[in-house]
MINU-444621 format. One record per atom (N, C-alpha, C, CB): residue number from 1; x, y, z; chain; atom name; residue in three letters. Coordinates in steps of 0.05 Angstrom, whole numbers, m for minus. Glycine has a CB too. Example, Ala and Ser with C-alpha at 12.3 -4.5 7.8 and 13.67 -1.06 7.14 Angstrom:
    n       u       v       w  chain  atom  res
    1     264    m114     156      A     N  ala
    1     246     m90     156      A    CA  ala
    1     264     m66     156      A     C  ala
    1     226     m89     181      A    CB  ala
    2     257     m45     142      A     N  ser
    2     273     m21     143      A    CA  ser
    2     258       1     157      A     C  ser
    2     282     m12     114      A    CB  ser
***
This chain:
    n       u       v       w  chain  atom  res
    1    m975    m628     353      A     N  met
    1    m980    m640     327      A    CA  met
    1    m956    m634     309      A     C  met
    1   m1006    m629     315      A    CB  met
    2    m947    m654     295      A     N  arg
    2    m923    m652     278      A    CA  arg
    2    m931    m643     250      A     C  arg
    2    m909    m679     276      A    CB  arg
    3    m916    m624     239      A     N  arg
    3    m921    m614     212      A    CA  arg
    3    m911    m634     192      A     C  arg
    3    m907    m586     208      A    CB  arg
    4    m925    m635     169      A     N  leu
    4    m916    m652     147      A    CA  leu
    4    m893    m638     134      A     C  leu
    4    m939    m657     127      A    CB  leu
    5    m875    m655     124      A     N  gln
    5    m852    m644     110      A    CA  gln
    5    m859    m639      81      A     C  gln
    5    m828    m663     112      A    CB  gln
    6    m843    m623      67      A     N  ala
    6    m848    m615      39      A    CA  ala
    6    m851    m640      21      A     C  ala
    6    m827    m597      29      A    CB  ala
    7    m834    m660      24      A     N  trp
    7    m835    m683       7      A    CA  trp
    7    m861    m698      10      A     C  trp
    7    m810    m701      12      A    CB  trp
    8    m873    m697      33      A     N  gln
    8    m899    m711      37      A    CA  gln
    8    m921    m696      23      A     C  gln
    8    m905    m713      67      A    CB  gln
    9    m920    m669      23      A     N  tyr
    9    m939    m654       7      A    CA  tyr
    9    m935    m659     m23      A     C  tyr
    9    m936    m624      13      A    CB  tyr
   10    m910    m662     m31      A     N  leu
   10    m904    m667     m60      A    CA  leu
   10    m915    m694     m69      A     C  leu
   10    m874    m666     m65      A    CB  leu
   11    m914    m714     m51      A     N  ile
   11    m925    m740     m58      A    CA  ile
   11    m955    m737     m64      A     C  ile
   11    m920    m760     m35      A    CB  ile
   12    m969    m723     m47      A     N  ala
   12    m998    m720     m51      A    CA  ala
   12   m1004    m704     m77      A     C  ala
   12   m1011    m706     m27      A    CB  ala
   13    m988    m683     m81      A     N  ile
   13    m993    m666    m105      A    CA  ile
   13    m987    m681    m130      A     C  ile
   13    m975    m641    m103      A    CB  ile
   14    m964    m695    m131      A     N  phe
   14    m957    m710    m155      A    CA  phe
   14    m976    m734    m160      A     C  phe
   14    m928    m720    m154      A    CB  phe
   15    m985    m747    m139      A     N  ala
   15   m1003    m770    m142      A    CA  ala
   15   m1030    m760    m154      A     C  ala
   15   m1008    m784    m115      A    CB  ala
   16   m1040    m738    m144      A     N  thr
   16   m1065    m726    m154      A    CA  thr
   16   m1062    m718    m183      A     C  thr
   16   m1074    m702    m137      A    CB  thr
   17   m1040    m704    m189      A     N  phe
   17   m1036    m696    m217      A    CA  phe
   17   m1033    m720    m235      A     C  phe
   17   m1011    m678    m219      A    CB  phe
   18   m1019    m741    m226      A     N  trp
   18   m1015    m764    m243      A    CA  trp
   18   m1041    m777    m249      A     C  trp
   18    m997    m784    m228      A    CB  trp
   19   m1059    m780    m230      A     N  val
   19   m1085    m793    m234      A    CA  val
   19   m1102    m776    m253      A     C  val
   19   m1100    m797    m207      A    CB  val
   20   m1102    m749    m249      A     N  leu
   20   m1118    m732    m267      A    CA  leu
   20   m1107    m733    m295      A     C  leu
   20   m1118    m703    m256      A    CB  leu
   21   m1081    m732    m298      A     N  phe
   21   m1068    m734    m324      A    CA  phe
   21   m1075    m760    m338      A     C  phe
   21   m1038    m731    m322      A    CB  phe
   22   m1074    m782    m323      A     N  ala
   22   m1081    m808    m334      A    CA  ala
   22   m1110    m809    m344      A     C  ala
   22   m1077    m831    m313      A    CB  ala
   23   m1128    m797    m329      A     N  ile
   23   m1156    m796    m337      A    CA  ile
   23   m1160    m780    m362      A     C  ile
   23   m1174    m784    m314      A    CB  ile
   24   m1147    m757    m364      A     N  val
   24   m1148    m741    m388      A    CA  val
   24   m1137    m756    m413      A     C  val
   24   m1133    m714    m384      A    CB  val
   25   m1115    m769    m409      A     N  leu
   25   m1103    m784    m432      A    CA  leu
   25   m1121    m807    m441      A     C  leu
   25   m1075    m794    m424      A    CB  leu
   26   m1133    m821    m422      A     N  ile
   26   m1150    m843    m429      A    CA  ile
   26   m1176    m834    m443      A     C  ile
   26   m1157    m860    m404      A    CB  ile
   27   m1187    m812    m432      A     N  ile
   27   m1212    m802    m444      A    CA  ile
   27   m1207    m791    m472      A     C  ile
   27   m1223    m779    m426      A    CB  ile
   28   m1183    m780    m477      A     N  ser
   28   m1178    m768    m503      A    CA  ser
   28   m1171    m789    m524      A     C  ser
   28   m1156    m748    m501      A    CB  ser
   29   m1172    m815    m517      A     N  asp
   29   m1168    m837    m536      A    CA  asp
   29   m1141    m836    m550      A     C  asp
   29   m1190    m836    m557      A    CB  asp
   30   m1120    m831    m534      A     N  ile
   30   m1093    m832    m544      A    CA  ile
   30   m1083    m861    m543      A     C  ile
   30   m1074    m813    m526      A    CB  ile
   31   m1066    m869    m562      A     N  pro
   31   m1056    m897    m562      A    CA  pro
   31   m1042    m905    m536      A     C  pro
   31   m1036    m901    m585      A    CB  pro
   32   m1045    m930    m529      A     N  phe
   32   m1036    m940    m503      A    CA  phe
   32   m1006    m935    m499      A     C  phe
   32   m1042    m969    m500      A    CB  phe
   33    m990    m939    m519      A     N  ile
   33    m961    m935    m516      A    CA  ile
   33    m953    m907    m509      A     C  ile
   33    m946    m944    m542      A    CB  ile
   34    m968    m888    m521      A     N  val
   34    m963    m859    m514      A    CA  val
   34    m971    m853    m486      A     C  val
   34    m979    m841    m534      A    CB  val
   35    m993    m864    m477      A     N  ile
   35   m1002    m861    m449      A    CA  ile
   35    m982    m873    m430      A     C  ile
   35   m1030    m874    m445      A    CB  ile
   36    m972    m897    m436      A     N  ser
   36    m953    m910    m419      A    CA  ser
   36    m927    m894    m417      A     C  ser
   36    m946    m938    m430      A    CB  ser
   37    m917    m884    m439      A     N  val
   37    m892    m868    m439      A    CA  val
   37    m896    m842    m423      A     C  val
   37    m882    m863    m467      A    CB  val
   38    m918    m829    m428      A     N  ala
   38    m923    m803    m415      A    CA  ala
   38    m925    m807    m384      A     C  ala
   38    m949    m791    m426      A    CB  ala
   39    m940    m827    m376      A     N  leu
   39    m944    m831    m347      A    CA  leu
   39    m919    m841    m333      A     C  leu
   39    m967    m851    m342      A    CB  leu
   40    m904    m858    m347      A     N  thr
   40    m878    m868    m336      A    CA  thr
   40    m858    m845    m333      A     C  thr
   40    m867    m890    m353      A    CB  thr
   41    m856    m828    m354      A     N  ser
   41    m838    m805    m353      A    CA  ser
   41    m846    m786    m330      A     C  ser
   41    m838    m790    m379      A    CB  ser
   42    m871    m781    m327      A     N  leu
   42    m881    m763    m306      A    CA  leu
   42    m875    m776    m279      A     C  leu
   42    m911    m758    m309      A    CB  leu
   43    m879    m801    m276      A     N  ala
   43    m874    m815    m250      A    CA  ala
   43    m845    m814    m243      A     C  ala
   43    m884    m844    m251      A    CB  ala
   44    m827    m819    m262      A     N  met
   44    m798    m818    m256      A    CA  met
   44    m789    m790    m249      A     C  met
   44    m782    m828    m281      A    CB  met
   45    m799    m770    m263      A     N  leu
   45    m791    m742    m256      A    CA  leu
   45    m802    m735    m228      A     C  leu
   45    m802    m723    m277      A    CB  leu
   46    m826    m744    m221      A     N  ser
   46    m837    m739    m195      A    CA  ser
   46    m820    m752    m173      A     C  ser
   46    m866    m749    m194      A    CB  ser
   47    m811    m777    m178      A     N  val
   47    m795    m791    m159      A    CA  val
   47    m768    m776    m154      A     C  val
   47    m789    m820    m168      A    CB  val
   48    m757    m765    m176      A     N  val
   48    m732    m750    m173      A    CA  val
   48    m736    m725    m156      A     C  val
   48    m721    m743    m201      A    CB  val
   49    m757    m710    m162      A     N  val
   49    m763    m686    m147      A    CA  val
   49    m769    m692    m118      A     C  val
   49    m787    m671    m159      A    CB  val
   50    m784    m713    m112      A     N  ile
   50    m790    m720     m84      A    CA  ile
   50    m764    m729     m70      A     C  ile
   50    m811    m743     m84      A    CB  ile
   51    m748    m744     m84      A     N  gly
   51    m722    m753     m72      A    CA  gly
   51    m704    m729     m66      A     C  gly
   51    m708    m771     m91      A    CB  gly
   52    m703    m710     m84      A     N  leu
   52    m687    m686     m78      A    CA  leu
   52    m698    m670     m54      A     C  leu
   52    m686    m668    m103      A    CB  leu
   53    m724    m668     m53      A     N  ala
   53    m737    m654     m30      A    CA  ala
   53    m731    m668      m4      A     C  ala
   53    m767    m651     m34      A    CB  ala
   54    m733    m695      m4      A     N  trp
   54    m726    m711      20      A    CA  trp
   54    m697    m707      28      A     C  trp
   54    m733    m741      15      A    CB  trp
   55    m679    m709       8      A     N  ala
   55    m651    m706      14      A    CA  ala
   55    m645    m678      25      A     C  ala
   55    m634    m711     m11      A    CB  ala
   56    m657    m658      14      A     N  phe
   56    m653    m631      24      A    CA  phe
   56    m662    m627      53      A     C  phe
   56    m667    m610       6      A    CB  phe
   57    m685    m639      59      A     N  gln
   57    m696    m636      86      A    CA  gln
   57    m681    m653     107      A     C  gln
   57    m725    m642      87      A    CB  gln
   58    m668    m674      98      A     N  asn
   58    m653    m691     116      A    CA  asn
   58    m623    m687     115      A     C  asn
   58    m659    m720     109      A    CB  asn
   59    m615    m665     102      A     N  asn
   59    m587    m657     100      A    CA  asn
   59    m569    m680      90      A     C  asn
   59    m577    m648     128      A    CB  asn
   60    m578    m692      69      A     N  val
   60    m562    m714      57      A    CA  val
   60    m545    m703      35      A     C  val
   60    m580    m737      47      A    CB  val
***
């Protein structure tokens, strides 16, 4: 059985956090533009971290 790589774990962790964060922001009745900016910023930072983890594990 093949082990999952770190970037695959990070995808699951960031996706779960993103969904939970979105639920909290929506429930707290924050304006839509603030929610959009917060979730987009978090998604872009997550993509950068996942990309760096992938590059590190693939010696790029």
